[in-house]
C-alpha positions as CSV (number, residue, x, y, z in Angstrom):
1,M,104.2,104.8,99.9
2,A,105.1,102.2,102.5
3,K,103.7,98.8,101.8
4,F,102.4,96.4,104.9
5,D,101.6,92.7,104.9
6,D,98.3,91.7,106.7
7,E,100.0,91.8,110.3
8,N,101.1,95.3,109.5
9,V,104.5,94.6,109.2
10,L,106.5,97.1,106.7
11,L,107.5,95.2,103.5
12,E,110.8,95.9,101.8
13,D,110.3,97.3,98.3
14,T,112.5,95.0,96.5
15,Q,112.6,97.5,93.6
16,K,113.9,100.2,95.7
17,D,117.3,101.7,94.5
18,K,117.5,99.1,91.8
19,Y,118.6,100.3,88.1
20,L,118.9,98.5,85.0
21,T,122.1,99.5,83.4
22,F,123.2,99.6,79.5
23,L,125.8,101.0,77.2
24,I,125.5,103.5,74.4
25,D,129.3,103.7,73.1
26,K,131.2,103.6,76.4
27,E,128.6,105.6,78.4
28,V,126.7,103.7,81.0
29,F,123.1,104.5,81.5
30,G,120.3,103.4,84.1
31,L,116.6,103.0,84.1
32,D,114.7,102.8,87.3
33,I,113.9,98.8,87.4
34,K,110.4,99.8,88.0
35,N,109.8,101.0,84.3
36,V,111.6,97.8,82.5
37,T,109.2,95.3,81.6
38,E,111.8,92.9,79.9
39,I,114.9,92.7,77.7
40,I,114.9,91.0,74.5
41,G,117.1,90.3,71.8
42,I,116.9,92.4,68.6
43,Q,114.1,91.5,66.5
44,T,112.8,92.1,62.8
45,I,111.7,95.7,62.9
46,T,108.9,97.0,60.6
47,E,109.7,100.5,59.5
48,V,106.7,103.1,59.7
49,P,106.8,105.8,57.4
50,D,106.6,109.6,58.7
51,T,108.0,109.0,61.9
52,P,111.3,110.6,63.6
53,D,114.5,108.8,62.5
54,F,114.9,107.6,66.1
55,I,111.9,105.7,66.1
56,K,113.2,102.6,64.0
57,G,109.4,101.3,63.6
58,I,107.5,98.6,65.3
59,I,108.1,94.7,66.4
60,N,105.5,92.1,67.2
61,L,106.3,90.7,70.5
62,R,104.2,87.8,71.3
63,G,101.1,89.2,69.5
64,K,101.5,92.8,70.9
65,I,102.7,95.6,68.5
66,I,105.4,97.6,70.1
67,P,107.1,100.8,68.7
68,V,111.1,100.6,68.9
69,M,113.3,103.9,69.6
70,D,117.0,103.7,69.1
71,V,118.4,105.5,71.9
72,R,121.6,106.1,70.1
73,L,119.9,108.2,67.8
74,R,117.6,109.9,70.2
75,F,121.0,111.2,71.9
76,K,122.2,112.4,68.4
77,K,124.9,109.7,68.3
78,Q,125.9,108.1,65.0
79,F,124.0,105.0,64.0
80,L,125.6,101.6,64.8
81,E,124.7,98.4,63.0
82,Y,122.7,96.1,65.4
83,N,124.8,93.0,66.5
84,D,124.3,90.0,68.7
85,R,125.0,92.3,71.8
86,T,122.3,94.7,70.8
87,C,119.3,94.7,73.0
88,I,115.8,95.9,73.2
89,I,114.8,97.2,76.7
90,V,110.9,97.0,76.9
91,I,109.6,99.8,79.2
92,N,106.2,101.3,80.1
93,M,106.3,105.1,79.7
94,R,102.9,107.0,80.3
95,E,100.6,104.2,79.6
96,V,102.6,103.2,76.3
97,T,104.9,100.2,75.9
98,V,107.9,101.1,74.1
99,G,111.2,99.4,73.3
100,L,114.4,101.2,73.7
101,I,117.3,99.8,71.4
102,V,120.6,99.9,73.3
103,D,124.2,98.7,72.4
104,S,124.1,96.2,75.1
105,V,122.4,95.6,78.5
106,A,124.9,95.4,81.5
107,E,123.5,94.6,84.9
108,V,120.9,95.5,87.5
109,V,122.7,97.4,90.3
110,D,121.7,99.1,93.5
111,I,122.3,102.5,93.7
112,P,121.3,103.9,97.3
113,E,119.9,107.3,97.6
114,E,122.8,108.8,99.3
115,N,124.9,107.9,96.0
116,I,122.7,110.0,93.9
117,E,123.1,113.4,92.7
118,N,121.2,116.1,90.5
119,P,123.0,116.4,87.3
120,P,124.9,119.5,86.5
121,K,123.2,122.5,85.3
122,I,124.4,122.7,81.7
123,K,122.5,124.2,79.1
124,N,122.6,121.2,76.8
125,H,119.8,119.6,74.9
126,H,121.0,116.0,75.9
127,N,120.6,116.8,79.8
128,R,116.8,117.0,79.6
129,Y,117.0,112.9,79.6
130,I,119.0,112.8,82.6
131,R,117.3,112.7,85.9
132,A,120.6,112.0,88.0
133,I,123.6,110.9,88.4
134,G,124.5,107.6,90.3
135,K,127.6,106.7,91.8
136,I,129.0,103.3,92.1
137,E,132.4,103.1,93.6
138,Q,134.4,105.3,91.1
139,E,132.3,105.0,87.9
140,V,129.3,107.3,87.4
141,T,125.9,106.1,85.7
142,L,123.7,108.6,84.1
143,L,120.1,107.9,85.4
144,L,117.4,108.6,82.5
145,D,114.1,110.2,83.2
146,C,111.7,107.8,81.0
147,E,109.0,110.3,81.0
148,K,111.3,112.8,79.2
149,L,112.6,110.6,76.4
150,L,109.7,111.2,74.4
151,E,107.8,114.3,73.8
152,E,103.8,114.4,74.2
153,E,103.3,114.6,70.3
154,E,105.8,111.7,69.9
155,I,103.9,109.6,72.7
156,E,100.6,110.4,70.8
157,I,102.1,109.1,67.6
158,L,103.5,105.8,69.3
159,S,100.3,105.2,71.2
160,N,98.5,105.0,67.7
161,F,100.7,102.0,66.9
162,A,99.7,99.8,69.7
């Protein structure tokens, strides 16, 4: 939806076509910057019993309890010990704030619509998280669909933590 100022001049959407990129192994993923609240370093995580393996637990972020999920484990990759490059990307997803643990954050990039394509139709469980493929020069960035990172029942479990 277009935004206008008081004089009906079209305002540029400063977040349009911007994606926060991060790495899992050597793969580059991107999140629509509109979903990202902040990026923080790895913190002390309190484990919560009886949650899926990829839900590492909860953190206390300035008095707010936030569940954190290891994206590596969500994508069925081998666990990697956290280090000084490991980050938590705090996002809002279906009215729940969630921290995504990633190997490292890269940068915010512009990917215009004409450089975004639908992912190939491969019957692969991992593809359900991929919304599109962004092309930046000779590189590709897998653009994630935040809404599909968690199932409805997982969202319900996490919303009880907050």
